[in-house]
DRENKOLVEX-79976 format. One record per residue (C-alpha): x, y, z. Coordinates in Angstrom, 2 decimals. Layout:
// residues N
+---------+---------+---------+
:      c1 :      c2 :      c3 :
+---------+---------+---------+
:       X :       Y :       Z :
...
+---------+---------+---------+
//
This chain:
// residues 364
+---------+---------+---------+
:      c1 :      c2 :      c3 :
+---------+---------+---------+
:    0.00 :    0.00 :    0.00 :
:    1.87 :    3.06 :   -1.28 :
:    0.68 :    5.75 :    1.11 :
:    3.18 :    8.46 :    2.01 :
:    3.64 :   10.71 :    5.01 :
:    5.74 :   13.79 :    4.25 :
:    8.00 :   15.60 :    6.73 :
:    7.69 :   19.35 :    6.17 :
:    8.79 :   22.58 :    7.82 :
:   10.84 :   25.66 :    7.21 :
:   14.61 :   25.34 :    6.82 :
:   16.87 :   24.50 :    9.80 :
:   14.21 :   23.00 :   12.07 :
:   15.69 :   19.48 :   12.20 :
:   13.53 :   17.70 :    9.60 :
:   16.37 :   15.63 :    8.19 :
:   17.67 :   14.80 :   11.69 :
:   14.29 :   13.37 :   12.68 :
:   13.98 :   11.58 :    9.31 :
:   17.37 :    9.96 :    9.94 :
:   16.23 :    8.77 :   13.38 :
:   13.28 :    7.02 :   11.74 :
:   15.01 :    5.70 :    8.67 :
:   17.80 :    3.41 :    7.56 :
:   18.16 :    5.74 :    4.57 :
:   20.19 :    8.64 :    5.90 :
:   19.51 :   12.16 :    4.61 :
:   22.14 :   14.87 :    4.64 :
:   21.45 :   17.37 :    7.42 :
:   22.98 :   20.81 :    6.93 :
:   22.80 :   24.38 :    8.17 :
:   22.03 :   25.81 :    4.75 :
:   18.71 :   27.64 :    4.46 :
:   17.56 :   25.59 :    1.49 :
:   18.13 :   22.14 :    0.07 :
:   16.47 :   20.77 :   -3.03 :
:   16.97 :   17.10 :   -2.18 :
:   14.00 :   14.89 :   -1.33 :
:   14.62 :   11.67 :    0.62 :
:   12.31 :    8.63 :    0.79 :
:   12.42 :    5.68 :    3.15 :
:   10.25 :    2.64 :    3.84 :
:   10.04 :    2.46 :    7.64 :
:    8.98 :   -0.43 :    9.88 :
:    6.04 :    0.40 :   12.13 :
:    6.94 :   -0.55 :   15.74 :
:    4.44 :   -3.10 :   17.07 :
:    5.23 :   -5.15 :   20.18 :
:    2.29 :   -7.43 :   19.42 :
:    4.42 :   -9.13 :   16.77 :
:    6.90 :  -10.37 :   19.37 :
:    4.13 :  -11.67 :   21.62 :
:    2.75 :  -13.62 :   18.66 :
:    6.25 :  -14.81 :   17.76 :
:    6.67 :  -16.40 :   21.17 :
:    3.25 :  -18.05 :   21.16 :
:    3.58 :  -19.47 :   17.64 :
:    7.30 :  -20.36 :   17.89 :
:    7.66 :  -18.75 :   14.48 :
:   10.97 :  -18.51 :   12.63 :
:   10.78 :  -14.79 :   11.81 :
:    8.61 :  -11.71 :   12.19 :
:    7.88 :   -9.13 :    9.49 :
:    6.70 :   -5.64 :   10.38 :
:    4.27 :   -3.61 :    8.37 :
:    5.70 :   -0.42 :    6.88 :
:    4.92 :    3.20 :    6.06 :
:    6.61 :    5.48 :    3.51 :
:    8.18 :    8.64 :    4.95 :
:    9.38 :   11.47 :    2.68 :
:   11.80 :   14.16 :    3.84 :
:   10.73 :   17.20 :    1.80 :
:   13.07 :   20.17 :    1.11 :
:   12.74 :   23.04 :    3.59 :
:   10.10 :   25.65 :    2.96 :
:   10.94 :   29.31 :    2.37 :
:    8.68 :   32.35 :    2.35 :
:    6.93 :   33.03 :   -0.96 :
:    7.82 :   29.57 :   -2.24 :
:    4.29 :   29.33 :   -3.58 :
:    4.95 :   32.32 :   -5.81 :
:    8.37 :   31.17 :   -6.99 :
:    8.99 :   29.56 :  -10.34 :
:   12.08 :   27.57 :   -9.36 :
:   13.96 :   25.96 :   -6.51 :
:   11.90 :   26.03 :   -3.34 :
:    8.70 :   25.49 :   -5.31 :
:    9.70 :   21.81 :   -5.45 :
:    8.41 :   21.25 :   -1.94 :
:    4.87 :   22.12 :   -3.05 :
:    4.69 :   19.33 :   -5.62 :
:    6.22 :   16.89 :   -3.14 :
:    3.57 :   17.78 :   -0.54 :
:    0.85 :   17.30 :   -3.14 :
:    1.96 :   13.68 :   -3.55 :
:    1.71 :   12.96 :    0.19 :
:   -1.35 :   11.59 :    1.97 :
:   -0.52 :   13.12 :    5.37 :
:    2.07 :   15.49 :    6.82 :
:    4.50 :   15.62 :    9.75 :
:    5.20 :   19.31 :   10.40 :
:    8.47 :   19.72 :   12.31 :
:    8.81 :   22.87 :   14.41 :
:   12.02 :   24.26 :   15.85 :
:   11.57 :   24.47 :   19.62 :
:   15.19 :   24.78 :   20.70 :
:   17.83 :   27.50 :   20.93 :
:   21.17 :   27.05 :   19.20 :
:   23.41 :   30.04 :   18.48 :
:   25.44 :   27.96 :   16.01 :
:   22.38 :   27.21 :   13.86 :
:   20.71 :   30.32 :   12.54 :
:   16.96 :   30.59 :   12.09 :
:   15.89 :   31.81 :    8.63 :
:   13.74 :   34.50 :   10.26 :
:   16.32 :   35.53 :   12.86 :
:   14.65 :   34.10 :   15.98 :
:   12.96 :   30.96 :   17.27 :
:    9.17 :   31.27 :   17.09 :
:    7.32 :   28.03 :   16.23 :
:    3.90 :   29.69 :   16.00 :
:    5.22 :   32.14 :   13.41 :
:    6.69 :   29.17 :   11.53 :
:    3.31 :   27.40 :   11.51 :
:    1.70 :   30.50 :   10.07 :
:    4.46 :   30.87 :    7.47 :
:    3.91 :   27.33 :    6.21 :
:    0.12 :   27.65 :    6.29 :
:    0.15 :   30.87 :    4.26 :
:    2.37 :   29.39 :    1.57 :
:    0.18 :   26.30 :    1.26 :
:   -2.98 :   28.41 :    1.28 :
:   -1.60 :   30.57 :   -1.54 :
:   -0.92 :   27.50 :   -3.67 :
:   -4.38 :   26.10 :   -2.91 :
:   -5.97 :   29.42 :   -3.82 :
:   -4.20 :   29.30 :   -7.16 :
:   -5.52 :   25.76 :   -7.78 :
:   -9.08 :   26.73 :   -6.83 :
:   -9.09 :   29.81 :   -9.06 :
:   -7.87 :   27.79 :  -12.03 :
:  -10.65 :   25.25 :  -11.59 :
:  -13.25 :   27.99 :  -11.23 :
:  -12.11 :   29.37 :  -14.59 :
:  -12.44 :   25.92 :  -16.17 :
:  -15.92 :   25.31 :  -14.78 :
:  -17.18 :   28.77 :  -15.70 :
:  -16.65 :   27.84 :  -19.35 :
:  -18.75 :   24.70 :  -18.85 :
:  -21.48 :   26.67 :  -17.06 :
:  -22.09 :   28.63 :  -20.26 :
:  -23.32 :   25.43 :  -21.89 :
:  -26.02 :   25.10 :  -19.21 :
:  -24.35 :   22.43 :  -17.09 :
:  -26.07 :   22.62 :  -13.67 :
:  -23.45 :   20.50 :  -11.88 :
:  -20.72 :   22.83 :  -13.12 :
:  -22.71 :   25.77 :  -11.77 :
:  -22.90 :   24.05 :   -8.38 :
:  -19.18 :   23.40 :   -8.59 :
:  -18.42 :   27.07 :   -9.10 :
:  -20.53 :   27.94 :   -6.07 :
:  -18.68 :   25.41 :   -3.89 :
:  -15.27 :   26.46 :   -5.17 :
:  -16.06 :   30.08 :   -4.38 :
:  -16.67 :   29.02 :   -0.77 :
:  -13.17 :   27.53 :   -0.75 :
:  -11.79 :   30.64 :   -2.43 :
:  -13.27 :   32.96 :    0.21 :
:  -12.07 :   30.65 :    2.98 :
:   -8.50 :   30.54 :    1.68 :
:   -8.43 :   34.29 :    1.12 :
:   -9.29 :   34.62 :    4.81 :
:   -6.08 :   32.68 :    5.62 :
:   -7.94 :   29.53 :    6.62 :
:   -7.04 :   25.99 :    5.56 :
:   -9.28 :   24.26 :    3.03 :
:   -9.86 :   21.43 :    5.52 :
:  -12.06 :   23.75 :    7.62 :
:  -14.11 :   25.23 :    4.76 :
:  -17.88 :   25.12 :    5.49 :
:  -18.90 :   22.65 :    2.77 :
:  -20.78 :   19.35 :    2.90 :
:  -19.07 :   15.99 :    2.45 :
:  -20.78 :   15.56 :   -0.90 :
:  -19.61 :   18.96 :   -2.13 :
:  -15.99 :   18.04 :   -1.44 :
:  -16.09 :   16.07 :   -4.69 :
:  -15.49 :   19.33 :   -6.53 :
:  -11.95 :   19.57 :   -5.10 :
:  -11.10 :   15.86 :   -5.33 :
:   -9.16 :   16.30 :   -8.56 :
:   -7.03 :   19.29 :   -7.49 :
:   -5.48 :   17.72 :   -4.37 :
:   -5.46 :   20.78 :   -2.13 :
:   -2.48 :   20.94 :    0.18 :
:   -4.32 :   22.29 :    3.21 :
:   -6.81 :   19.42 :    3.28 :
:   -4.13 :   16.94 :    4.34 :
:   -4.08 :   15.70 :    7.97 :
:   -1.11 :   16.97 :    9.99 :
:    0.89 :   15.93 :   13.08 :
:    3.02 :   18.65 :   14.67 :
:    6.42 :   17.65 :   16.05 :
:    8.13 :   20.00 :   18.50 :
:   11.85 :   19.38 :   18.02 :
:   13.38 :   20.22 :   21.41 :
:   16.74 :   20.08 :   23.20 :
:   17.64 :   17.08 :   25.38 :
:   16.69 :   18.84 :   28.64 :
:   13.14 :   19.34 :   27.28 :
:   12.64 :   15.80 :   25.94 :
:   10.17 :   14.75 :   28.65 :
:    8.23 :   17.87 :   29.63 :
:    8.80 :   20.30 :   26.76 :
:    9.65 :   23.98 :   27.14 :
:    8.29 :   27.48 :   26.54 :
:    8.24 :   26.95 :   22.78 :
:    6.20 :   23.76 :   23.12 :
:    3.74 :   25.66 :   25.34 :
:    3.36 :   28.28 :   22.60 :
:    2.42 :   25.56 :   20.11 :
:    0.02 :   23.91 :   22.55 :
:   -1.69 :   27.24 :   23.24 :
:   -1.96 :   27.95 :   19.51 :
:   -3.90 :   24.70 :   19.01 :
:   -5.77 :   24.68 :   22.33 :
:   -9.18 :   24.85 :   20.64 :
:   -8.39 :   22.22 :   18.00 :
:   -8.10 :   18.45 :   18.02 :
:   -4.47 :   18.46 :   16.87 :
:   -1.80 :   15.89 :   17.71 :
:    1.42 :   17.43 :   19.05 :
:    4.49 :   15.30 :   19.81 :
:    7.70 :   16.27 :   21.60 :
:   10.94 :   14.81 :   20.22 :
:   14.54 :   15.69 :   21.00 :
:   15.85 :   15.08 :   17.51 :
:   19.57 :   15.58 :   18.16 :
:   19.46 :   13.32 :   21.23 :
:   17.59 :   10.58 :   19.39 :
:   20.11 :   10.80 :   16.56 :
:   22.78 :    9.95 :   19.14 :
:   20.71 :    7.02 :   20.40 :
:   20.45 :    5.50 :   16.92 :
:   24.27 :    5.38 :   16.77 :
:   24.47 :    3.08 :   19.81 :
:   25.24 :   -0.53 :   18.94 :
:   22.86 :   -2.49 :   21.16 :
:   19.22 :   -2.27 :   22.17 :
:   20.29 :   -2.42 :   25.81 :
:   22.50 :    0.66 :   25.40 :
:   19.72 :    2.53 :   23.63 :
:   17.18 :    1.75 :   26.34 :
:   19.66 :    2.72 :   29.06 :
:   20.22 :    6.08 :   27.37 :
:   16.47 :    6.67 :   27.15 :
:   15.97 :    5.68 :   30.78 :
:   18.62 :    8.18 :   31.87 :
:   16.60 :   11.05 :   30.37 :
:   13.24 :    9.74 :   31.65 :
:   11.84 :    8.12 :   28.48 :
:   10.64 :    4.53 :   28.04 :
:   10.82 :    4.44 :   24.24 :
:   12.23 :    6.58 :   21.42 :
:   10.03 :    9.52 :   20.52 :
:   10.36 :    8.60 :   16.86 :
:    8.63 :    5.26 :   17.55 :
:    5.62 :    7.23 :   18.78 :
:    5.90 :    9.41 :   15.70 :
:    5.94 :    6.46 :   13.31 :
:    2.84 :    4.97 :   14.96 :
:    1.14 :    8.37 :   14.90 :
:    1.95 :    8.75 :   11.19 :
:    0.51 :    5.29 :   10.53 :
:   -2.68 :    6.23 :   12.35 :
:   -2.84 :    9.61 :   10.62 :
:   -2.90 :    7.80 :    7.28 :
:   -6.01 :    5.98 :    8.57 :
:   -4.24 :    2.63 :    8.52 :
:   -4.70 :   -0.49 :   10.62 :
:   -2.82 :   -3.75 :   11.07 :
:   -3.89 :   -7.37 :   10.85 :
:   -1.67 :  -10.41 :   11.38 :
:   -0.96 :  -13.77 :    9.82 :
:    0.63 :  -16.32 :   12.17 :
:    2.54 :  -19.46 :   11.24 :
:    5.57 :  -21.56 :   12.06 :
:    7.68 :  -20.01 :    9.28 :
:    6.52 :  -16.40 :    9.59 :
:    4.42 :  -14.10 :   11.72 :
:    3.64 :  -10.97 :    9.78 :
:    1.85 :   -7.63 :   10.13 :
:   -0.12 :   -6.35 :    7.13 :
:   -1.44 :   -2.88 :    6.36 :
:   -5.05 :   -2.08 :    5.46 :
:   -7.14 :    1.05 :    5.38 :
:   -9.45 :    1.36 :    8.37 :
:  -12.81 :   -0.19 :    7.46 :
:  -11.39 :   -2.69 :    4.94 :
:  -13.33 :   -5.90 :    4.27 :
:  -11.92 :   -9.40 :    4.54 :
:  -11.40 :   -9.73 :    0.74 :
:   -9.57 :   -6.38 :    0.71 :
:   -7.35 :   -7.60 :    3.54 :
:   -6.71 :  -10.77 :    1.53 :
:   -5.68 :   -8.55 :   -1.38 :
:   -3.05 :   -6.90 :    0.82 :
:   -1.37 :  -10.30 :    1.02 :
:   -1.76 :  -11.15 :   -2.68 :
:   -4.19 :  -10.20 :   -5.43 :
:   -4.99 :  -13.90 :   -6.05 :
:   -6.29 :  -14.23 :   -2.51 :
:   -8.74 :  -11.37 :   -3.04 :
:   -9.80 :  -12.66 :   -6.45 :
:  -10.45 :  -16.19 :   -5.20 :
:  -11.62 :  -15.28 :   -1.68 :
:  -13.89 :  -17.87 :   -0.06 :
:  -13.78 :  -17.04 :    3.63 :
:  -11.58 :  -15.70 :    6.42 :
:  -10.88 :  -17.58 :    9.62 :
:  -10.57 :  -14.95 :   12.35 :
:   -9.20 :  -14.72 :   15.87 :
:   -8.95 :  -11.53 :   17.90 :
:   -5.45 :  -10.70 :   19.10 :
:   -6.46 :  -10.42 :   22.77 :
:   -8.30 :  -13.76 :   22.64 :
:   -5.36 :  -15.53 :   21.02 :
:   -2.86 :  -14.10 :   23.52 :
:   -5.08 :  -14.80 :   26.53 :
:   -5.94 :  -18.37 :   25.50 :
:   -2.53 :  -19.17 :   24.03 :
:   -3.32 :  -21.07 :   20.84 :
:   -5.64 :  -21.45 :   17.87 :
:   -7.00 :  -24.71 :   19.27 :
:   -7.87 :  -23.03 :   22.58 :
:   -9.68 :  -20.24 :   20.69 :
:  -11.74 :  -22.85 :   18.85 :
:  -12.62 :  -24.65 :   22.08 :
:  -13.71 :  -21.39 :   23.74 :
:  -15.76 :  -20.18 :   20.79 :
:  -13.29 :  -17.39 :   19.96 :
:  -12.59 :  -18.64 :   16.44 :
:  -14.98 :  -17.39 :   13.75 :
:  -15.48 :  -17.94 :   10.03 :
:  -16.31 :  -14.73 :    8.18 :
:  -17.48 :  -13.92 :    4.67 :
:  -16.98 :  -11.11 :    2.17 :
:  -18.76 :   -8.45 :    4.24 :
:  -16.64 :   -8.85 :    7.37 :
:  -14.89 :   -5.62 :    8.43 :
:  -11.39 :   -6.46 :    9.60 :
:  -10.44 :   -5.00 :   12.99 :
:   -7.05 :   -3.76 :   14.08 :
:   -5.09 :   -6.71 :   15.45 :
:   -7.24 :   -9.41 :   13.87 :
:   -5.40 :  -12.66 :   13.14 :
:   -6.56 :  -13.98 :    9.78 :
:   -6.23 :  -17.14 :    7.76 :
:   -7.60 :  -16.68 :    4.26 :
:   -9.26 :  -19.54 :    2.42 :
:   -9.34 :  -19.05 :   -1.33 :
:   -9.60 :  -20.84 :   -4.65 :
:   -8.25 :  -19.51 :   -7.95 :
+---------+---------+---------+
//
């Protein structure tokens, strides 16, 4: 499933540092105000449930599910009105399904801020304005196209112009398209222009090591800015976590984390949050040779889950044999689940739940 989560932000906020903590593909981190290099990595989604299943099934190996993370070149003011260079980040964002917006929440005299001072709220507004400007351009172009169709008497095109003008007014008021007052059905008129400010966003406050647990004044500014919104805000000490990734053993890494008051790397929380932001869920297949996590969109049916394994399984789907993760772990085996009535056989309309253990029966 090729869904992407893009890491965005203005220059010199630590995007590439955090990307490197998440990824085996290392991006170059520099103090220059602009880089035109995009980096992509396929990242394992941390899931301790796999190791519990591994022990119960005595399996030979475990395979994590993954998510694609893209490190997008740093944003600069007026990038949306530029013809070259920094404008690249806009097209990269358009290709993403969700965004991780990294904010600089640390002081460092050796690393200059492009605007001269650290102010994460100002940085949020800078990014939002640039994305809104690009969206406004896209909306205005579509209005022009539909207005030509309206002249032929097309009523749906007329409705489209009305809806797009709502978006236009909203964007001109420096509001994101995601909050425009339109119905779910009317959102079909923007489906083909992939507006940047409709994408779901996680905000990451990149802090110094001393602020890794409780945050700092800059984090409080971000939290206050979003106090009336249902927005996910994570605190990560990017430079510290970069040091942790260089340690050779898991024991050393956990000891380092424990010393600063953390029980897991912040980037693990970020990866899981990105996975959730993309509206994804996990189901498992369990066997002696392999225990594996698979990715599906939330609300997927059993045949769609089968298709995540292989297209032949979806095409020839007969039924799915299902156990719930908690039942399997509590009872200890498939046979015990059957004896306790916790083993079900489901058809094509079954909605797969997060953590379901499936065995697909099929015939091609």
